Structures are given as C-alpha cells and as structure tokens.
N, C-alpha and C positions, 0 to 999 in steps of 0.2 A: 077379255080379249088378249091373245098373246102378242107381245111387242114384236114388230118386224125385225130382222137380223140387222140391217144396218143401224137401226134405232133402238137397239135393245136396251139402252141405258137411259132412254128418253121417255118420259111421261107425256110431254107436251110436243106434238108434231104438227108443224106448220105446213100449209100448203100455199106455195109462192104464188100459184096462179089465182088463187081466191082470197088470200090473205086471211084465211080462217085457220085457227088452231084447234086441234083435236086433243083431248084428253084420253089418250090411248087405253088407260086403264079402266076408263068408264064407258067408252065408245063400244057400241054392239055391232055396228055395221062393218064387218072386216072388208068389204069391197072398196070401201072409200080409201081406207088405209093402204090397201093393197094397190090402188090406183095411184096414189101418191108416190109410193116406192117405185112402182113400174115406170113412171113417167120421169123419175129423177126430179121431181118438183117438191121434195120434202126439205124441210130445215128445222134444226133444233136450236135451242136456245140455252145460253149459259149465263146465269144459273137457270135450271131446268124449272122454271116457275111461270104460272099464268101471268103474273105481274110483268116479267121480263117480255113475254110475248106480246102483251098489250102496249109495253113501252115502245116496241118495234112496229106497232100499227096493226098488229093481228087482233081479230075478234074470235072469241069463243064459239065454236060451231054448236048448233044445237040439232037434236034428232027430228 
C-alpha cells in the first residue's frame, strides 16, 4: 500500500479514536488508512517503531 501524503515517512500509523496502530507497509485495506487521514485522527511515533507505539498504549491492528 502507498503511504499517505501527510505520513509519507511513517511506517506505523496510529488511530487516536481506537488506539490501534497500523503497519502501513503491510496493511492491505486502504479505506482504513484513508479514513484515519480524512478525519485527522492519525498519529505517528518517534522513533517510528512498533515498540514506541506500544509504549504509548497502542495495539497492533490485525486484518
């Protein structure tokens, strides 16, 4: 999947509404990521790792 414009340098994209994090490189359902960007509910992490997302209370989303 292509990374969204605002998050083009981000592999892990979090959804503030659900506290789920999506691995954009592995995720196949573009509508979920498009919804996160459209509603301005996305968050990125520094460093851009799954460990940092989990440190902030986010869980990895599964298909």
